[in-house]
N, C-alpha and C positions, 0 to 999 in steps of 0.2 A: 558574395565572395567569401574567402577565408576570414577576413576581418569581421564581417557581419556574423558569421558563425561563432567565432571566438567571443565576440561581445555578447551575443545572445546566451551562449553557454555559461558565461561568467555572471549573468544577471542574477539578482537575488531570487526572483520568482522561479527561474529555472533551477537554480541550486536547491532551493527548498523543495520543489516538486521532485527533483531527482532523489533527494534524501528520503522523501515520503515514499516514493515508488520502490526504492531499494529495501527500505525497512518494512513496508507493508507486504511486499512480495516475500521477504524472508519469513515473516510471521505466518503467512498463509502456507508457504512451502513446508515449514517445520511441522505445522499441524497435519498437512496432507501426508507427510512421510511417517510421522511418529504417533499420530493420535490413536490408531487402533491398538498398537503395542502398549501404549501408556494405559489405555482403558483396561485392556486385558490384564496387565500386570498389577493393576490397582483394584481388581475385584469385579470388573464388568465383563460379562460373557463376550466371547468373540463375535457372536451374532449381533448382540446389541451394539458392540463397537463398530461393526460394519454398517449397521443401520445409521448410527450417528454420523459416520463419515459420509455416507450417501446423502443424508439430510442436509449436510453443509452445502453440497452442490445444488440441491433443490432450492434452498433458501437464498442462495446467491442470486438466483433469477429474480426473486422477490425484491432483494436489495437493489438490484440494478434498476428495476422498474420504479421503485420508490425514489431513487436518486434522479432518474430521468424526469419524474413528475415534480419533485420538490426542489431539485437543484436550480432550475431557472428562476424560481421565486426567491429562494434564500441564499443563493450563491453556491455554485457547484463545489468549490473547495471547502466551504464551511460545512455543507451537507455531507461530503465525503469524510471530513474530519470527525464529524459527530458519529457517523457509522463506524469508522475505524476505532474511535474512542470506545464505542460500545463493545468492541472485541476485547479491550482491556478488562472491562467489567466482567465479560464472559469468562476470561481466564481466572479472575479472582473467584468467581462463583464455582468454577470447576475445582479449584484448589481447596475452597473452604466449606462449601455446602455439602451435605450428605448426599449419597447416591439414592435414587437416580435424579434428584432435583438439580444437583450441580451440573450433571451432564446435559439435562434438558435446557437449562438456562444458558449454558455455554453454547450449545448447538444453535439456539435461537439467535443469540447476540453475535456470535462469531460468524454464523452463516450469512446473516444479513449484510455483513461487510466483506464477505469472502471474495467477491469478484469486482468490487467497486473500483479499486484503484486501476484495474485494467481499463475500465471504461473512462474513469476520470482523467487518467494521465494523458490520453490522446486529446480529449476535449480541452483540458486546461492548457496543455502545451500549445495547442492551436490558438488559444486566446492570449498566451503570453509572448509568443515570438512571431516574427514576420513570416508570412507564407514562403518567402524565398529561401529561408534557412530551416524551415520546419523539418524536412526529411533528414538533414544531416544532424541536427540537434537531437531529433528523436532516435537516430541511430546510435548516438553516443549514450543516450539514456538506456537504450535497450542493452547495450554491452554491460553497463553498470548493473542493471536489474538482473541480467542473466548470471553475472558473477555472484550476486547475492543469493539467487535461487540455488546455485550449485553449492556454495560454501556454507550457507546457514544450516541446512539439515545435517551436513557432515560434521560441522563443529559441535552442534548440539548432541548428536549421536555419540561423538567421542567424549564429550563432557559427561553425559549420562553413564557411559561405560566406566569412565574414570572414577566417578563419585559413587556409583552404585545406587543412585537415586534419580528421581525425575525433577528435582528442583531446578536444574539447569534448563530443562525443557520449558517449565512454566515461566521461569524468568526470561528466557530467550524470546518466547512468544509475546509475553506481556510487555516487555521493554521495547521490542521491535514495533508492536502495534502502537504503543504510546508515542514513540519517536515519530512514527508515520503520521499520527493524528496531529501532533504539535507542528510538524513540518508543513502539513497541509494548511493549517491555520496561519502559519507564518508566510506561506506563499501567497495566501489571499491578502494578508496585510501588506506585504511588499508590493503586490500588484496594484494596490490602491495608492501606493507612494512610489511611483516609478523612479528607478535610479538612472543616473547618467548612462550606465552601460546599456540598460534596456532601451532607453530613448535612442542611443546611438545605433543600436542594432536595428531598430525599426526604421530609422531614417536612412541608414545605409542600404537596407533592403529596398526601400522605396526609390532611392536614387538609382539602384541597379536596375529596377524594373523600368524607370523612366528612360534610362539610356538604351535599354534593349528595345523599348517601344519606338 
């Protein structure tokens, strides 16, 4: 019922997972929208920029496979946090390394984490909340993630235009990925120490199923 949904939504695990999903999606969307323009304006040919953008999508498949294989052994949240943390390293490489090395390192590290949160969010939420409230909690997360997907690239684009440089782009992607990685790690830690809210949500859902049975 509504109480179980509210308790599940307020649990630490779900809160951290929502933060991770919003921040990680923001980082990926900013790159998807602005990468080719950034590379072109900073000395990379339009063709090479398009190849780099396409490679991100290809590497995302590899990243999802790796998470599927490694996640059950090491913990899905920790594995996803490591992959998303690699995106931060990729942004640093893009900013500091000479071309084309910086672009290659960025594409490899950012691409591996490109689609991981989409996969991890559904699986982790299923582990964190009772099945009876999953759909409604997931719906709330989807609203938050969609808002981040819309706002983040617009905000970064406006900041780039206002400053006349791409530092806001690099900071926006790097900080968003860092927040997502940290939030995933905190979600895993909170899941190991269940709060009263998460326990209440689970028990409420179980009581609801018992009554309906």
